[in-house]
TORTOR-859408 format. One record per residue (C-alpha): x, y, z; residue in one letter. Coordinates in steps of 0.25 Angstrom, whole numbers, padded with zeros to 4 digits, always signed. Example, Ala and Ser with C-alpha at 12.3 -4.5 7.8 and 13.67 -1.06 7.14 Angstrom:
<rs>
+0049-0018+0031a
+0055-0004+0029s
</rs>
This chain:
<rs>
+0260+0629+0452m
+0262+0630+0437s
+0254+0640+0428d
+0246+0628+0424l
+0242+0624+0438q
+0239+0638+0442l
+0230+0640+0430r
+0223+0627+0434q
+0221+0631+0448r
+0216+0645+0443q
+0205+0638+0435i
+0200+0630+0447l
+0200+0642+0456n
+0192+0650+0446l
+0182+0638+0445f
+0180+0637+0460e
+0167+0643+0465r
+0164+0651+0453v
+0151+0657+0459a
+0159+0663+0470q
+0169+0675+0470p
+0183+0670+0465f
+0193+0667+0476s
+0207+0664+0470p
+0214+0653+0478k
+0226+0658+0486p
+0236+0650+0477d
+0230+0654+0464i
+0233+0667+0458v
+0225+0675+0448f
+0231+0687+0442e
+0222+0699+0436l
+0221+0697+0421p
+0229+0709+0416e
+0225+0708+0402f
+0210+0712+0404v
+0213+0724+0413f
+0215+0739+0408p
+0229+0743+0409s
+0227+0753+0420s
+0223+0742+0430v
+0234+0738+0440g
+0243+0726+0438a
+0239+0712+0441v
+0244+0705+0454p
+0258+0700+0452p
+0260+0685+0448t
+0260+0676+0461g
+0251+0686+0469s
+0240+0679+0477t
+0231+0691+0477r
+0218+0687+0470p
+0216+0695+0457s
+0205+0703+0461l
+0211+0717+0458s
+0210+0726+0449p
+0195+0727+0450p
+0186+0717+0443a
+0179+0727+0434d
+0192+0731+0426v
+0192+0718+0418l
+0193+0723+0403n
+0184+0713+0398i
+0171+0719+0392p
+0165+0705+0389e
+0164+0702+0403l
+0151+0710+0403e
+0145+0700+0394l
+0150+0688+0402v
+0143+0694+0414k
+0129+0695+0408t
+0127+0681+0414v
+0126+0685+0429p
+0135+0678+0439r
+0127+0667+0447g
+0117+0664+0435r
+0117+0651+0428l
+0124+0650+0414f
+0119+0644+0401s
+0128+0640+0390s
+0116+0639+0381f
+0111+0653+0384h
+0117+0662+0373p
+0119+0674+0382a
+0126+0666+0393h
+0135+0660+0382r
+0139+0673+0377e
+0143+0678+0391a
+0151+0665+0394a
+0158+0665+0380y
+0162+0680+0383a
+0169+0675+0395l
+0176+0663+0388v
+0181+0673+0378r
+0187+0682+0389i
+0194+0670+0395f
+0199+0665+0382k
+0204+0679+0378n
+0213+0679+0390a
+0228+0679+0386p
+0232+0667+0394t
+0225+0656+0403v
+0231+0663+0415a
+0224+0676+0411d
+0211+0669+0408m
+0211+0663+0422l
+0215+0676+0429n
+0204+0683+0421l
+0194+0673+0426a
+0198+0675+0440a
+0195+0690+0439h
+0183+0694+0448p
+0176+0701+0436d
+0175+0687+0429i
+0176+0676+0440r
+0167+0683+0450d
+0157+0691+0441q
+0155+0681+0429v
+0144+0671+0429n
+0151+0659+0436e
+0145+0649+0425h
+0150+0658+0414i
+0164+0659+0421f
+0166+0644+0422v
+0161+0642+0408f
+0170+0653+0402a
+0182+0649+0409l
+0180+0634+0406s
+0178+0637+0392a
+0190+0646+0391a
+0199+0636+0398l
+0195+0626+0387i
+0196+0635+0375q
+0210+0642+0378r
+0222+0634+0373q
+0230+0639+0386d
+0221+0633+0396s
+0218+0619+0390r
+0226+0612+0401s
+0218+0618+0412l
+0206+0611+0418r
+0193+0616+0423t
+0186+0609+0435p
+0173+0601+0433p
+0161+0610+0431i
+0153+0602+0442w
+0164+0607+0452e
+0163+0621+0447i
+0148+0622+0447f
+0143+0610+0456p
+0129+0617+0456g
+0127+0613+0442k
+0129+0598+0445f
+0125+0596+0460f
+0111+0599+0466e
+0109+0610+0476t
+0111+0601+0489r
+0125+0598+0485v
+0129+0613+0488r
+0122+0612+0501s
+0129+0600+0505e
+0142+0606+0500a
+0140+0618+0510q
+0137+0608+0521t
+0150+0600+0518t
+0158+0613+0518v
+0152+0617+0532q
+0155+0603+0538q
+0169+0604+0533q
+0171+0618+0539l
+0165+0613+0552n
+0174+0601+0551k
+0162+0591+0553q
+0169+0581+0543f
+0183+0579+0540s
+0181+0573+0526v
+0171+0580+0517t
+0160+0570+0511k
+0156+0572+0497p
+0142+0576+0494i
+0134+0565+0488i
+0127+0568+0475i
+0118+0558+0469d
+0118+0554+0455k
+0104+0558+0453n
+0103+0570+0462f
+0094+0579+0454a
+0081+0570+0455a
+0076+0556+0458t
+0074+0544+0448d
+0059+0546+0450r
+0060+0554+0437v
+0065+0545+0426v
+0074+0555+0420e
+0082+0557+0433n
+0087+0543+0430k
+0097+0550+0421l
+0102+0560+0432s
+0115+0553+0433y
+0118+0556+0419f
+0112+0570+0417r
+0118+0575+0430e
+0132+0569+0429d
+0143+0578+0432l
+0152+0574+0420g
+0140+0574+0410i
+0136+0588+0413n
+0151+0593+0414s
+0153+0587+0400h
+0141+0595+0394h
+0147+0608+0400w
+0161+0605+0395h
+0155+0602+0381w
+0148+0615+0380h
+0159+0623+0386l
+0169+0618+0375i
+0159+0619+0364f
+0153+0633+0366p
+0141+0637+0359v
+0145+0651+0356e
+0160+0655+0356a
+0168+0662+0346t
+0181+0658+0341a
+0189+0666+0351d
+0183+0656+0362i
+0183+0643+0355v
+0187+0637+0341n
+0176+0631+0334p
+0175+0617+0340p
+0176+0606+0329d
+0163+0599+0327r
+0157+0606+0339r
+0142+0605+0333g
+0144+0590+0331e
+0150+0589+0345l
+0137+0596+0350f
+0129+0585+0343y
+0137+0573+0347y
+0140+0576+0362m
+0125+0579+0365h
+0121+0567+0356q
+0130+0558+0365q
+0124+0564+0377i
+0111+0559+0372l
+0116+0545+0369a
+0122+0544+0383r
+0109+0549+0390y
+0100+0540+0382d
+0109+0528+0386a
+0108+0532+0401e
+0093+0534+0399r
+0091+0520+0393i
+0100+0514+0405a
+0090+0520+0414n
+0078+0515+0407g
+0074+0528+0400l
+0071+0531+0386a
+0081+0539+0377r
+0080+0554+0379v
+0069+0561+0370t
+0071+0573+0361s
+0065+0586+0367y
+0061+0592+0353h
+0046+0596+0356d
+0048+0609+0364w
+0033+0611+0366d
+0033+0598+0375q
+0036+0599+0390p
+0049+0594+0395i
+0045+0582+0404l
+0059+0580+0410e
+0060+0589+0423a
+0074+0593+0428y
+0077+0598+0442f
+0092+0601+0443p
+0094+0605+0457k
+0106+0613+0454l
+0110+0627+0459t
+0121+0637+0458t
+0126+0650+0465a
+0124+0646+0479n
+0111+0639+0476g
+0104+0651+0471a
+0104+0648+0456i
+0097+0635+0452h
+0095+0628+0439w
+0080+0628+0436a
+0072+0615+0436s
+0063+0610+0425r
+0050+0603+0429p
+0043+0593+0419s
+0034+0599+0409g
+0040+0612+0405l
+0040+0616+0390v
+0050+0625+0383l
+0046+0639+0382k
+0052+0652+0375d
+0064+0657+0383i
+0063+0672+0386n
+0073+0676+0397i
+0075+0691+0398p
+0089+0697+0401d
+0089+0698+0416e
+0100+0702+0426e
+0102+0687+0430v
+0099+0681+0416e
+0102+0683+0402l
+0090+0683+0393g
+0087+0673+0382i
+0075+0672+0373e
+0070+0662+0362f
+0058+0654+0359h
+0056+0639+0358i
+0051+0642+0344d
+0066+0646+0341d
+0070+0632+0345l
+0060+0626+0336q
+0064+0635+0324l
+0079+0632+0326w
+0076+0617+0326r
+0068+0618+0313t
+0080+0626+0307r
+0090+0616+0311i
+0081+0604+0307l
+0079+0611+0293h
+0094+0612+0292a
+0097+0598+0296i
+0087+0592+0285h
+0091+0602+0275k
+0106+0598+0277g
+0112+0612+0279s
+0112+0624+0288v
+0113+0638+0284v
+0123+0648+0291k
+0119+0662+0294g
+0127+0667+0281n
+0119+0658+0272g
+0130+0647+0271q
+0124+0633+0270v
+0131+0622+0279v
+0127+0608+0275h
+0125+0598+0286l
+0134+0587+0281d
+0139+0574+0288d
+0152+0581+0291k
+0149+0594+0298t
+0133+0594+0299g
+0132+0589+0313t
+0142+0600+0317n
+0135+0611+0310t
+0121+0606+0316l
+0127+0605+0330g
+0132+0620+0330e
+0118+0624+0324l
+0110+0616+0335i
+0118+0620+0347e
+0119+0634+0341a
+0134+0636+0343s
+0141+0648+0337q
+0145+0639+0325w
+0130+0637+0322s
+0128+0640+0307a
+0117+0650+0310d
+0113+0652+0324k
+0103+0663+0321l
+0095+0653+0312f
+0097+0640+0318y
+0096+0645+0332g
+0101+0640+0346d
+0093+0627+0347l
+0101+0619+0357h
+0105+0630+0367n
+0092+0637+0367f
+0085+0623+0370g
+0094+0623+0382h
+0089+0637+0386i
+0075+0634+0384a
+0075+0622+0393m
+0083+0628+0404c
+0073+0639+0405y
+0061+0631+0402i
+0056+0633+0416h
+0057+0649+0416d
+0058+0653+0401p
+0058+0668+0404d
+0063+0668+0418r
+0050+0673+0423s
+0054+0665+0436h
+0068+0669+0436s
+0072+0654+0435e
+0086+0649+0431n
+0089+0640+0419m
+0088+0625+0420g
+0100+0616+0418v
+0098+0615+0403m
+0104+0629+0402g
+0118+0625+0407d
+0127+0615+0400s
+0132+0610+0413v
+0119+0606+0418t
+0110+0604+0405a
+0113+0589+0405m
+0106+0587+0418r
+0092+0590+0412d
+0085+0579+0405p
+0080+0589+0395i
+0094+0591+0390f
+0094+0577+0384y
+0081+0579+0377r
+0085+0592+0371w
+0098+0587+0366h
+0090+0575+0360k
+0083+0585+0352f
+0096+0592+0348i
+0102+0578+0344d
+0089+0575+0336s
+0093+0587+0327l
+0107+0581+0324f
+0101+0567+0322q
+0092+0573+0311q
+0104+0578+0304f
+0112+0565+0306k
+0100+0558+0299a
+0103+0567+0287t
+0117+0561+0285l
+0120+0548+0277s
+0122+0536+0286p
+0136+0531+0287y
+0140+0521+0276s
+0147+0508+0279a
+0160+0514+0274q
+0159+0525+0284q
+0157+0515+0295l
+0168+0505+0291t
+0183+0505+0293l
+0190+0496+0283e
+0200+0486+0290g
+0195+0488+0304i
+0186+0478+0311t
+0181+0481+0326v
+0179+0467+0330n
+0173+0469+0344s
+0173+0478+0356v
+0172+0475+0371e
+0170+0483+0383v
+0178+0478+0395h
+0177+0483+0410r
+0190+0488+0415n
+0186+0484+0429q
+0191+0470+0434p
+0180+0460+0436p
+0176+0457+0450t
+0181+0444+0456p
+0173+0432+0450g
+0168+0439+0438s
+0173+0441+0424t
+0175+0453+0416r
+0163+0456+0407q
+0165+0463+0394k
+0156+0473+0387n
+0150+0478+0401l
+0152+0492+0406i
+0149+0494+0421i
+0143+0508+0425t
+0140+0513+0439g
+0142+0525+0448w
+0154+0533+0452q
+0155+0543+0463e
+0164+0555+0460s
+0168+0566+0469i
+0167+0580+0464v
+0171+0593+0471e
+0161+0604+0474l
+0168+0614+0482d
+0174+0622+0471r
+0161+0625+0465g
+0152+0627+0477l
+0147+0642+0478d
+0152+0643+0492f
+0167+0644+0496s
+0173+0632+0503s
+0187+0626+0504s
+0180+0613+0508t
+0180+0602+0498p
+0166+0598+0494v
+0164+0585+0486q
+0152+0578+0480a
+0151+0564+0476r
+0144+0562+0463v
+0139+0548+0457t
+0140+0547+0442h
+0139+0535+0432l
+0152+0528+0430q
+0157+0516+0422h
+0168+0505+0424e
+0180+0507+0415d
+0179+0499+0403f
+0187+0496+0390s
+0184+0494+0375y
+0191+0482+0368r
+0189+0483+0353i
+0194+0472+0344q
+0199+0478+0331v
+0204+0472+0318t
+0213+0480+0309n
+0213+0473+0295s
+0222+0483+0288t
+0237+0483+0288k
+0239+0495+0296t
+0236+0501+0310s
+0224+0509+0310q
+0220+0521+0319d
+0205+0518+0323i
+0194+0526+0329v
+0186+0518+0339f
+0172+0524+0341r
+0165+0517+0353i
+0150+0520+0355f
+0139+0514+0365l
+0124+0513+0364a
+0113+0506+0371p
+0106+0495+0364i
+0092+0496+0369k
+0083+0507+0374d
+0077+0509+0388h
+0066+0499+0384s
+0075+0488+0379g
+0073+0491+0364r
+0085+0489+0355p
+0089+0502+0348f
+0089+0503+0333s
+0103+0508+0328f
+0097+0521+0324r
+0093+0523+0339e
+0106+0517+0344q
+0115+0526+0336r
+0110+0538+0344l
+0113+0531+0357l
+0128+0528+0353m
+0137+0534+0364i
+0151+0537+0360e
+0161+0530+0371l
+0174+0532+0364d
+0182+0536+0351k
+0196+0533+0350f
+0207+0529+0341v
+0216+0517+0341a
+0226+0511+0332r
+0223+0497+0327v
+0234+0488+0321t
+0232+0478+0310p
+0225+0465+0315g
+0217+0464+0328a
+0217+0475+0338n
+0211+0476+0352l
+0208+0491+0355v
+0206+0494+0370k
+0200+0507+0375r
+0196+0511+0389k
+0183+0518+0393s
+0190+0530+0400d
+0197+0533+0387e
+0184+0538+0380s
+0184+0549+0370s
+0170+0553+0376v
+0173+0555+0391t
+0181+0562+0401i
+0184+0559+0415p
+0177+0564+0428f
+0182+0579+0429e
+0193+0582+0439r
+0189+0591+0451t
+0194+0605+0455f
+0204+0598+0465r
+0208+0588+0455d
+0212+0599+0445l
+0219+0607+0456e
+0229+0596+0459t
+0230+0590+0445a
+0240+0593+0435a
+0235+0601+0423p
+0233+0592+0410a
+0244+0597+0401v
+0253+0609+0401p
+0248+0623+0396l
+0255+0622+0382a
+0251+0627+0369p
+0246+0617+0359g
+0245+0602+0361g
+0234+0592+0361n
+0233+0591+0376n
+0232+0606+0379v
+0220+0607+0370k
+0213+0595+0376r
+0215+0596+0391t
+0204+0605+0397n
+0194+0600+0386f
+0193+0587+0394c
+0181+0593+0402g
+0172+0589+0390c
+0169+0575+0389g
+0158+0565+0393w
+0161+0560+0407p
+0168+0547+0408d
+0159+0541+0418h
+0148+0542+0408f
+0155+0535+0397l
+0145+0524+0396v
+0130+0524+0400p
+0125+0519+0413r
+0119+0506+0408g
+0110+0497+0417v
+0112+0487+0428p
+0116+0473+0426n
+0116+0467+0415p
+0119+0481+0409g
+0114+0489+0398m
+0117+0484+0383p
+0125+0494+0374f
+0131+0493+0361t
+0146+0497+0361l
+0150+0501+0347f
+0164+0503+0342v
+0168+0508+0328m
+0182+0509+0322a
+0185+0521+0312t
+0197+0526+0306s
+0205+0536+0313w
+0212+0540+0300k
+0198+0544+0295e
+0192+0550+0307d
+0203+0558+0313r
+0203+0573+0311v
+0217+0578+0315n
+0230+0570+0313d
+0232+0565+0327e
+0243+0555+0331t
+0240+0542+0339t
+0245+0540+0353t
+0254+0529+0358a
+0242+0521+0362t
+0236+0522+0348g
+0224+0531+0353t
+0223+0545+0347h
+0223+0555+0358s
+0212+0564+0354h
+0202+0553+0356c
+0204+0551+0371t
+0214+0559+0379h
+0228+0566+0377t
+0238+0559+0385g
+0240+0554+0399d
+0241+0568+0406d
+0228+0573+0401t
+0221+0560+0403k
+0222+0562+0418k
+0215+0575+0417l
+0206+0574+0404c
+0204+0568+0391r
+0196+0572+0379n
+0182+0568+0376a
+0183+0571+0361a
+0171+0563+0357s
+0161+0573+0363y
+0170+0585+0365c
+0180+0585+0353g
+0194+0591+0355i
+0196+0606+0359l
+0201+0614+0347d
+0203+0602+0338d
+0195+0594+0329k
+0185+0583+0334y
+0194+0571+0333p
+0185+0563+0324d
+0180+0565+0309k
+0168+0557+0311r
+0155+0562+0315p
+0153+0562+0330m
+0146+0550+0334g
+0150+0542+0321f
+0145+0532+0317p
+0132+0535+0325f
+0130+0549+0321d
+0120+0547+0310r
+0109+0537+0307p
+0113+0524+0299p
+0107+0519+0286d
+0092+0515+0288k
+0096+0501+0286s
+0104+0501+0299i
+0095+0498+0310t
+0105+0491+0320t
+0119+0494+0325l
+0123+0480+0320a
+0119+0484+0306k
+0126+0497+0307f
+0140+0490+0310v
+0138+0477+0303e
+0147+0482+0291k
+0157+0490+0299s
+0168+0480+0305p
+0174+0492+0311n
+0162+0493+0321i
+0159+0484+0332t
+0148+0484+0343t
+0146+0476+0356a
+0135+0475+0366e
+0140+0480+0380i
+0132+0482+0393r
+0133+0494+0403i
+0130+0489+0417q
+0126+0499+0427f
+0130+0496+0442e
+0124+0505+0453d
+0137+0506+0460r
+0149+0515+0461v
+0160+0513+0451i
+0174+0519+0456r
+0180+0521+0442r
+0189+0533+0445f
+0196+0537+0458p
+0187+0545+0468q
</rs>
């Protein structure tokens, strides 16, 4: 096999059964990393040796930083919101990134002093982050996080059924292994109204997206780990704001009111959550949260099994007050006394770094760690001083946090801070919303599926339903087995559809145009029409792409699966073992720097909300045309199809493995590919005289809207090969 194929196989081998001692596969060779051993240590095994690299002894690794990495014990839960946990994880990222070559890094990762002694969650976090950040590993793919840690996605019974499946195969009771059936609402019943949204909160792709986003946009990482991501703080705001808009659309479709902000921290949290998740042979569980608990001061001491953390809820109150003061004053003050104005160009980014409390915060000591410590306060609400030795709840882990209803209430509060800042900005003028010479006449949505016999094709109708997908669990189970173990999960899906946009170019030259497509519900759960001030916060970005329009009439077509927001369902371990790597390992080039990054993106199967049964739920589809010449950040060329590559995917080869989801995730090591504020033109309130969407667009011929319906059908939609 080629070097590239070997590295891919090594990665998959390293991510198998990470809670168990490492067992290299017979055809995969790991050589001892000579660069981290004292010179007196014996030579490494010769190239081609099949002997696992377990000698010299593990304790001769010349890496003092490993002591810090191991402060989080193996077998314990890991929180990327916990400062001490982050410090330990980024220390290992730094070790991996400092390896001279990707081969050295993987050999180092296989060493028993790391692979078998480092906390398994930190190991996966650090190796995944290093693979993304290193230039020489951008072509390599990591397996889905749900196959590495099925215990973070599937309830305890799944592990028991997996063991039964393996035993039946060993006893040859079945010739064909049947998949374990996982219900779309496995965590609870619909008797609790919040559980109507379990299909959203517990979706594999949605939770994986949140994990990937926080992986590639680390809170604390020095320049030797990651280059300062472009507009990172603004991405923090926009990505989470879009999650809230999507969640509210699902709530309305299920007859529920929009999510409310959790800002009064003296009041009890009425939403309970019982995750039913375990890890490490079922011995470690994520804690449940009964209804009625109230946030309390966190005072967790340093223990052998848990790193300490201490803060008061009053600290959160103080940080909120200071942030609000900065918003309404219009500036923040750095630790060195420098004043940074919160303007319409960089203000959202500055505020995002401040609120999340990343390493790029203007003054973390003064403005605090509001977002992250909020997660910590809620994940330990049941045992704030660990008097009962309880584990944290799911809010402590970026992989599992979105499962909990309180996640959305907490982020509604976080978003309210941004909205208060946005309200200080001047509304967009008619000139800012208009593109001279371009008229968007109409937009229609067409189903790609052929009509059934005797029926006619309906336009402006999107059909949603369920899809059954197979995932593999055996590589992540905490017991060894060569028997494949599969599960069948049911998740939301939609039929493929296309946009057809009629555009007139009144100028004498061809124009490169950015098309911005949004979707928003028209009425609330009680049937009351939204005002524009309400509806703008519910606008869901569906796509953003560039197309060339020639003088005169143009028909611009765009497929739903080309969205700049989404990525396909991730490939399994077995898929990655047999698939050719995305692109060669070569220095430079756009493809190289974008391949492994594709794990970040909203799941394609949740591109549109669920809607309601026939006749469907009404939505407003919004299309705006802006000038690519004015919006572009870098000088980029146009592809043969007339679509700029950064907006979608990069060529046919990479399309098979991944595509960029730049709207929510940006572009790795590059500028965010749009000068406009994220969410434009809905990122700030309109003039007070604008009360409806129709009034907002009436003076902008480059904008059009259409009413469409999303119709949910309680049936299986087979959109992708199974």
